[in-house]
VOSEDREN-95815 format. One record per residue: x, z, y of N, C-alpha, C in turn; residue in three letters. Coordinates in steps of 0.1 Angstrom, whole numbers, plus 2048, in hexadecimal, padded with zeros to 3 digits. Layout:
<rs>
XZYXZYXZYALA...
</rs>
This chain:
<rs>
5E636F92E5E436192B5D635F925MET5D035492A5C23519255C334C917PHE5BB35190E5BA34D9005B03428FEVAL5B43368FA5AA32B8F95A332B8ECARG5A83318E25A23318D559F33F8D0PHE5933448D35903528CF58A3528C1GLY58635E8BD5803608AF5733598AEPRO5703558A156334E89F5563568A2PRO5583638A154C36C8A45503768AEILE54737D8B45493878BE5503938B9ASP55D3968BD5643A18B85673AB8C4LEU5603A98CF5643B18DB5603C08D9SER5583C38CF5553D18CD55F3D98C5ASP5693D28C05743D98B957D3E18C3LEU5813ED8BF5893F68C85963F08CDPRO59C3E78C55A93E18C95A73D38CEASN59B3CF8D25993C28D75A13BF8E4TYR5A13C98EC5A93C78F95B23D48FATHR5BD3D29005C73DD9035C63DF912VAL5C23EA9175C13ED9255CC3F6929THR5D13F49355DB3FD93B5D340A940ASP5D641593A5CF42193E5D442794BLEU5DF4219505E342695D5DB420969ARG5D74289725D042297E5D9419985PRO5D440E98B5DB4049925E140A99FARG5EE40A9A15F440F9AD5FE4049B2VAL5FA3FE9BD6023F39C360A3F89CFSER6163F49D061E3F79DC6233EA9E2VAL6273EA9EF62C3DF9F663B3E09F7PHE6423D59F66503D49F86533C8A02VAL65B3CBA0C65E3C0A1666C3C2A1CGLY6703B9A2467D3B9A2B67D3B0A37ARG6843B4A416883ACA4C6963ADA4FVAL69D3A3A526AC3A3A526B23ACA5DSER6AD3ABA696B43B2A746A93B8A7ETHR6AC3C2A856A33C8A8E6A43C1A9CLYS6AF3BAA9F6B13B4AAC6AD3A5AACASP6B139DAA26AE38FAA26A138BA9CASN69A395A9668D393A9168439EA96GLN67739EA9266E3A8A986673AFA8CMET66D3BAA886673C2A7D6583C6A80PRO6553C9A8C6483CDA9063D3C3A8DGLY6413B6A8C6373ACA896393A6A7BTHR6463A5A7764939FA6A6443A8A5ESER6473B5A5E6423BDA536333BDA52ILE62B3BFA5D61D3BFA5B6183B1A56PRO61F3A6A5A61B399A5561D398A46ARG62939DA4162C39DA336213A5A2BGLN61D3B1A316133B9A2B6063B1A29VAL6033AAA345F63A2A345F6398A28ALA601391A27602387A1C60238DA0FTYR60A398A0D60A39EA005FD3A59FCALA5F53A8A065E83AFA035DE3A59FCSER5E13989FD5D838F9F65D83919E7ASP5E23989E25E339A9D35DE3A89CFARG5D93AF9D95D23BC9D55C43B99CFLEU5C03C29C65B33C19C15A83C49CCGLU59C3C09CA5923C39D45903D29D6PRO5913D69E35903E49E659C3EC9E5GLY5A73E69E05B43ED9DE5BC3ED9EAGLU5C43F89EC5CD3F99F75DB3FC9F2GLU5E53F99FA5F33FD9F65F440C9F5PHE5FB4119EB5FD41F9EA60A4249F2ALA61341A9F461F41D9FB625410A00ALA62E412A0A634406A10643408A10PHE64B3FFA0A659400A0965F3F3A10PHE6663F5A1B66C3EAA226793EEA29TRP6813E4A2B68E3E6A316903DDA3DASP6983E1A4669E3D8A506AC3D6A4DVAL6AF3CCA456BC3CBA3F6BE3BCA39GLU6CA3B8A386CD3ABA336C93AAA24SER6C339FA216BE39CA136CA399A0AGLY6D6398A106E2395A086E83A1A02MET6E33ADA056E93B9A006E23BE9F4LEU6E93C59EB6E33CB9DF6DA3D79E3PRO6D13DB9DA6C83E69DE6CF3F39E3PRO6DA3F69DD6E04039E16E64039EFGLU6E83F79F56EC3F6A036E13F3A0CLEU6D53F3A076C93F0A106C33FDA15ARG6BD3FCA216B6407A266BE413A2AGLY6CB411A2D6D441CA306D3420A3FLEU6CC418A476CA41CA556C3429A57GLY6C7430A616C143EA636B243CA66PRO6AA447A6369C447A65699445A74GLN6A244AA7C69F449A8B69E43AA8FGLU6A6432A886A5423A8B69841EA88MET693421A7C68641CA7767B422A80TYR67C42EA85672434A8D67142CA9BASP67D429AA067D422AAD677414AACLYS67740EAA0672400A9F663400AA1LEU65C40BA9F64E40CAA2646402A9AALA64A400A8D6423F7A856353FEA80VAL62A3F7A8261D3FEA7F61C400A70PRO6233FAA676233FCA5962B409A55THR625412A4F62D41EA4B63841AA41PRO642423A4064D420A3765042CA2EARG64F429A21651433A1665F433A12SER667429A16675428A12679419A11GLY685417A0C68A409A0B6894049FCGLY6903F99FA6903F39ED6953FC9E2LEU6A14039E56A640C9DB69D4179D8GLN69641C9E368D4279E16814239D8ASP67D4169D96734119D06774119C2LEU68340C9BF68840C9B268A41A9ACVAL68E4239B46914319AF6844389ADASP67A4369B566E43F9B56614389AFARG66242B9AB6564249A665042B99AALA65842F99165343598564C443987GLY65244B99064C45899363F45699BHIS63E44C9A363244A9AB6274439A3LEU62944099661F43998E61B42B993GLY62542499962341799E62040D992VAL6164059936143FA9896173EC98ETHR6163EA99C6183DD9A16203DE9AEHIS62A3D59B06313D49BC62F3C69C2VAL6293C69CE6253BA9D562E3B79E1LEU6323AA9E263A3A59ED6353989F1ALA6393949FD635387A0263B37C9FAGLU64837D9F764F3739EF65C37A9EAARG6633739E166F3799DA67A37C9E4SER67D3749EE6883779F76863839FFASP67A389A00678395A0767D3A19FEARG67F39F9F26873A99E96963A79ECVAL69A39A9EA6A93979EC6AB3889ECALA6B53849F46B83769F46C23739E8ARG6C837D9E36D137C9D86C937C9CBHIS6C93719C36C13709B86C337C9AEMET6D037F9AC6D338A9A26CC3979A6LEU6CC39A9B36C63A69B86B73A69B5THR6B039B9B96A239B9B769E39C9A8SER6A739599F6A43969916A73A498CLEU6B13AA9916B43B898C6A93C2990THR6A43C099C6983C99A068C3C6997VAL6893BA99567E3B698D67F3BC97FGLU68C3BB97968E3C096C68D3CF96BHIS6923D69756913E59756833E9976GLU67B3E397E66D3E697F6653E3973LEU6683D796D6603D39616633DC955GLU66F3E39556723EC94A6683F894CLYS6633FB95865A40695A64C401958LEU64A3F595463C3F09536363EC960GLY63E3E996A6393E697863A3D797AILE62F3D197E62F3C29806333BF98FGLU63C3B699163F3B199E6383A59A1VAL6313A59AD6283999B062C3949BEVAL62E3879BF6313819CC6253799D0TYR62137A9DD6153749E26153659E2ALA62235F9E36223519E462234A9D7ASP6213519CC62134B9BF6123479BBGLU61133C9B36043379B05FC3419A7PRO5EF3419A85E734A9A05E1342995VAL5E13489895DC34197D5E7338977GLY5E232F96E5EC3269675F332D95CGLY5FE32795860632C94D611336952THR61633E94962134794C62D340950GLU63033594863C32D94B63B326959SER62F32295D62E31D96B630327975GLY62B33397362D33E97D63C34297DARG64334297265134597165933B978LEU65532E97665D32397C65C32498BARG65032799064E32899F6563349A4ALA65733F99D65E34B9A166D3489A2ARG6723429976813409966853359A0ARG67C32B9A367F3219AD6803279BBSER6773319BE6783389CA6843409CCSER6893469C169534E9C16A13469C2GLN6A133A9BC6AC3319BE6AD32C9CCVAL6A23299D26A13259E06A73309E9ASP6A433C9E66A93479EE6B83489EDALA6BD3479E06CB3479DE6D333C9E5GLU6CD3309E46D33249EB6D43269FALEU6C932C9FF6C832FA0E6D3339A11TYR6D5343A096DF34DA0B6ED346A0BARG6F033EA016FD338A0070032EA0BALA6F5327A0F6F731EA1B6F9325A28ASN6F2330A296F4338A3570233EA36LEU707343A2B714349A2A71F33FA2DMET71D333A27727328A2A727324A39GLU71C323A3F71C31FA4D72132AA56MET71D337A52722342A5A731343A59SER736343A4C745344A4A74C339A51MET74732DA5074E321A5774E323A66GLY743328A6C74332AA7A74D335A7EGLY74D340A7675634BA7A765347A78GLN76833FA6E77633AA6D77A332A79ILE771329A7D774321A89776329A95GLN76E334A9676F33DAA177D343AA2HIS783347A9679034DA9679B342A98ALA799337A917A332CA927A5327AA1VAL79A327AA879B323AB679F32EABFGLN7A333AABA7A9344AC27A034FAC7GLY79334FAC378A359AC978A366AC0TRP788371AC578A37EABE77D382AB8ASN77E388AAC77338FAA577539EAA7HIS76A3A5AAA76B3B4AA97723BAAB5GLY7753C7AB377C3CEABE78B3CAABFSER7903CAACB79E3C6ACC7A83D1AC6PRO7B33CDAC07BD3D7ABB7C33DFAC7PRO7C93EAAC37CE3F3ACD7D63EDAD9TYR7DF3E4AD77E73DEAE27E03D4AEAPRO7D33D1AE77CC3C6AEE7BF3CAAF4TYR7BA3C2AFD7AD3C3B027A73B5B00ALA79A3B3B047943A6B0378F3A1B10VAL78E394B1278838EB1E780382B19GLU775380B2076D374B1E776367B21VAL77635EB1877E352B1A777349B23ASP77D346B2F77633EB3977532FB34PRO77E32BB2B77E31DB2677531BB1AASN76F326B15767324B0975A31DB0DALA753317B03746310B0673C31AB0BPRO734316B1472A31FB1A720324B10GLU71D331B10713336B07705331B0BSER6FE32DB016F0327B046E632FAFCARG6DA331B026CF337AFA6CD330AEDPRO6CB338AE26C8332AD56BC339AD0GLY6BA337AC36AE33DABC6AD34CABEARG6B9353ABE6B9361ABF6BF366ACCPHE6BD35EAD76C1362AE46CF35CAE7GLY6D5360AF26E235BAF76ED360AEEVAL6F5357AE970035AAE070B363AE8THR71236BAE071C373AE672836BAECARG72D36FAF7738367AFD745367AF4PRO74D35DAF575935CAED764363AF4LYS76B36CAED776374AF4783372AEDLYS78D373AF579B372AF07A237FAF3ARG7AD382AEB7B538EAEC7BE38CAF8LEU7C0396B007CA397B0A7D13A4B09ILE7DE3A5B0F7E53B2B0E7DD3BDB15PRO7DD3C9B107D73D4B167DD3D7B24HIS7D43DBB2D7DA3DEB3B7E53E8B3BPRO7E63F1B317F13FAB307FC3F3B27ASP8073EFB2D8113E8B258183F0B1BPRO8173FEB1C81D407B13817405B05ARG80B400B048053FEAF780C3F3AEFARG8103E9AF68183DFAEF8253E4AEAPHE82B3EDAF28383F3AED8353FCAE1ASP82A404AE282740DAD7825405ACAALA81D3FAACB81A3F3ABF8263ECAB9ALA82F3E7AC283B3E1ABE8443EBAB7ARG8453F7ABC84D402AB7849407AA9GLU83C409AA883740EA9B839403A90LEU8383F6A9483B3ECA8A84A3ECA86CYS8523EEA908603EFA8E8643FBA85ARG85E406A87861412A7F85D40FA70LEU853408A6E84F405A608593FAA5AARG85B3F0A628633E4A5D8723E8A5CARG8783EFA658863F1A6588A3FEA5FGLU882409A62886416A5D87E41BA51GLU874413A4D86C415A41865423A42HIS860426A4E85A433A4F84B433A4ALEU84743EA4583943FA41830441A4DLYS823441A4B819442A5681B44FA5DGLY81C45AA5581D468A5B82A469A64THR834462A5F841463A6684045BA73GLU83944FA73837447A7F82F44FA89ILE824456A8481C45DA8D824468A94ILE82D46FA8D835479A9383E473A9EALA843467A9C84C461AA684445DAB3VAL838458AB1830453ABC82A45FAC3LEU826469ABC81F475AC282A47DACAALA83647CAC7841484ACE84347FADCALA83F473ADF84246DAEC835467AF1GLU82B46FAF581E469AF981F461B06PRO829463B0E82A45BB1A82E44DB17ASP83644BB0D83A43EB09830437B00LEU82943FAF8820439AEE81243FAF0TYR80B43BAFA7FE441AFD7F343EAF3PRO7EA447AF17DF445AE87D344DAECILE7C7447AEB7BB44FAEE7B8458AE2ASP7B9465AE47B746EAD97C5471AD3GLY7C646DAC67D346FABF7D6464AB6ARG7E2463AB27E6459AA87E245DA9ATRP7DC454A937D7457A857DD44EA7BTHR7DC452A6F7E244AA647DB43CA63HIS7CE43CA647C6430A637CA426A6FSER7CC42CA7B7CF423A867DD41DA85LEU7E7425A817F5420A7F7F5416A74VAL7F0419A687F0410A5D7E8403A60GLU7DD405A677D53FAA6B7DC3F0A74GLY7E33F6A7E7EB3EDA877F63E6A80LEU7FD3EDA778083E7A708033DBA67ILE7F73DDA627F23D2A597EA3C7A61ALA7E83C9A6E7E03C0A757E73B3A79ASN7E43A8A747EB39BA777E9396A85PRO7DF39CA8C7DC397A997E839BAA3LYS7F03A4A9F7FB3A8AA780639DAA7LEU805393A9F80E387A9F80A37CAA9THR7FE37EAB07FA374AB97F036AAB3GLY7EE36BAA67E4363A9F7D736AA9EHIS7CC362A9E7BF368A9A7BE366A8BGLN7B8370A857B6370A767A8375A73VAL7A236EA6A794372A66793373A57TYR78A37BA5278637DA44790386A3DASN795390A4579E39AA3F7963A4A36ARG78A3A6A3B7823B0A337773AAA2CLYS7733AFA207683AAA1875B3ADA1FALA7503A5A1C7433A8A2273E3B5A1DPRO7343BAA2472E3C8A217263C7A15ARG72C3C7A097253C79FD7293D29F4THR7313DC9F97353E79F172E3F49F6ARG7333FF9EF72D40C9F3730410A01LYS727417A0872A41BA16737422A17PRO73F41FA2174B425A2375741FA1BGLY754415A1375E40FA0B75F400A0FHIS7683FDA1876A3EFA1C7763E9A14SER7753DDA0F7803D8A077873CDA10ALA7943CCA0E79C3C2A1579E3B6A0BLEU79C3AAA1179E39EA0A7AD39BA08ASN7B13949FE7C03919FD7C4387A08PRO7D0388A0C7D5380A177D2371A15VAL7D236CA097CF35EA067C235AA0ASER7B8363A0D7AB35FA117A9361A21LYS7B3365A287B2366A367B3358A3DTRP7AC357A487AC34BA507B434DA5DSER7BF346A5F7C7348A6B7C633DA75TRP7C7340A827C9336A8C7D632FA8ASER7D7322A8A7E331BA887EE31FA92PRO7EB322A9E7F5325AA87F3333AAEASN7FC337AB57FB344ABC7F1342AC7VAL7E734BAC87DC349AD27DB355ADCVAL7E335FADA7E436AAE47F2370AE3HIS7F6378AED80437DAED807385AE1GLU811382ADA81538AACE81C397AD1PRO81A3A1AC88223ADAC982F3ABAC1VAL82D3A5AB58393A3AAC837395AA7ILE842390AA1842382A9B83B383A8DSER837378A88830377A7B83A37BA70LEU847378A7285137CA6885338BA68GLN853391A738543A0A748473A6A6EGLN83C3A0A7082F3A6A6A8303A5A5BTRP83539AA56837398A478403A3A42LYS84B3A5A488553AFA4384F3BDA43GLU8473C0A4D8403CDA4E8373CFA42ALA8303C4A3E8273C5A3382E3C7A26GLN83A3C1A258423C3A198473D1A18GLU84B3D7A2384F3E5A238443EEA1FVAL8383EBA2582C3F4A228293F3A13THR82A3E7A0D8273E69FF8323ED9F7ALA83E3ED9FB8493F49F48464039F5SER842408A01840417A0283441B9F9LEU82A4139F881E4169F08224169E1ARG82A40C9DD82F40B9CF8374179CCALA84041B9D58484279D28404339D1GLY8354359D982D4419D88254419CBALA8214359C681A4349B98234359ADASN8304339B08394339A48404409A2GLY83C44B9A88414589A684F45A9ACGLY8534529B68604539BC86B4499B6GLY8684439AB87243A9A587542E9AEALA86A4289B386C41C9BC8734209C9ILE87042D9CE8764319DA8854329D8LEU88A4379CC8984389CA89F42A9C9ARG8984219C389D4139C289D40D9D0ILE89340F9D889240A9E589E4109EEARG8A041D9EC8AB4239F48B841D9F1ALA8BB41A9E48C74149E08C84059E5ALA8BD3FE9E58BD3F19EB8BF3F19FAALA8B93FAA018BB3FBA0F8C93FCA13GLU8D1404A0B8DF406A0E8E73F9A0DARG8E13EFA068E73E2A058E03D8A0FARG8D73DDA178D03D4A208C53CCA1AGLY8C03D0A0F8B63C9A078A93D0A08LEU89E3C8A068903CDA0788A3CC9F9THR8833D69F487C3D69E886D3D49EBVAL8673C99E58593C69E78533C29DAALA8473C79D78403C39CB83B3B49CDPRO83B3AD9C283739F9C282A39D9BBVAL8293A39AF81D3A39A781D3AE99DSER8123B19978123BD98E8063BB983SER8083C29787FE3C396E7FC3D296BTHR7F43D59617F23E395E7FE3EA959ALA8083E29548143E894E8213E5955THR8213DA95D82E3D696382C3D2972HIS8363D297A8363CD9878433C598ATHR8413BA99084C3B19948503B59A3VAL85D3B89A58613BB9B286C3B19B7TYR86C3AE9C48773A69C98803AF9D1ARG88D3AE9CD8983B69D38A23AC9D9ILE8A13AA9E68A939F9EC8A43929E7GLY8AD38A9E18A937D9DB8A637E9CCTHR8A838A9C68A538B9B88973919B5ARG89338E9A98863949A488939C998LYS8833A89978843B098B8773B4986ILE8753B79798693BB97486B3CA96FVAL8623D39748643E19708573E696ALEU8583EE96084C3F39598453FE962PRO83840096083140B96782C41695ETHR83142295F83B427969849423965PRO85242496F86042096C86842B966VAL86D42995A87543495388243795BPRO88644395A89244896189E44095EGLU8A043C9518AC43494D8AC427954ALA8A04209568A041395D8A341596CILE89E4209728A14239808B0424982VAL8B642C9798C542E97B8CC420979GLN8C74189708CE40B96E8CD40297AGLN8C14019808BF3F998B8C73FE997VAL8C740B9998CE4119A48DD40E9A3VAL8E240F9978F040D9948F43FE997ALA8EB3F59938ED3E79968ED3E49A5GLU8E43EB9AC8E43E99BA8F13EE9C1LEU8F63FA9BC9023FF9C290E3F69BFLYS90D3EE9B49183E59B19173D89B7GLY90C3D59BF9093C89C59133C79D1THR91A3BB9D19233B89DB91D3B69E8ALA
</rs>
């Protein structure tokens, strides 16, 4: 900050008149482009470097270049996870020393003093992420500089410009997510399929869908609907595995044994697996409805996908493709699955209660739970059981079920 009111006499010869940074200036570049297909990293990254270079000192060059081809909506730890082969194939003329997370991890060891970017959304569109990165670097005495910020003036003015830019990036992100989510929901509500077809289905381009037209990023993908797989045995296999769970309360390994024992009736490419069986039982598309937003966005650790609660799913109002099972049958299968899992977590106590209930034609299903108790529905009744369930309570509930008329 410029000092307007200096000392009355010349004190510049005093040893503590100025405090100088003894570290040599080491500036690195940080940048980002969202996708390798819909954008052009080969031109975007060099352009960002050119703009950021305006903040280098005369004669200075970047010591390293950190950039990602990744969504700015992801946190640093999920950025730059693409294989090096992908980055090599992009043939970007700007060398790459790593991604955003590499910069945060290695900046101190590299002796970096300044991190330069074209603007704040090249670090992240999520304001919390960009603030976190700035904070981590500032703790190391590293200054983050954005080329689109004003030079000179007051610190408050510079900070206002930076935060305004970060708010704009956050609002852009929120608006983009709202529009994208709304479009994807309508896509499902109108009966079109997302992703790969489930085991008993195939996909076909809907001849009645609006014609795909060239847009900003090329021709849009055709809209597809689910149709029964050419092999009708797949429908029978999916229907049977759901029945085994719903009516016989079989676990995944037991269902796999049943299906694998008759490969001519229940064909499968490769072999039946636990994830395939459980995934089919849980898939609501088998009811003939299209469903969207079952899985959370990619904001977690690699290999860890989270499922959204059923209350957040978006369903097509009507049946839009041939169903394997009814919606009521699907619901009953989910209740049995929840009961099996609750029994496994309860050390066998819930399994014993469920077995006693089954003999009376009743189903045990968890309704809600806390750290210490779980509410179960047994037939039309609800009971509250502690976690874990003491043996005395198990015996009492089983005895009451045996005495049920």
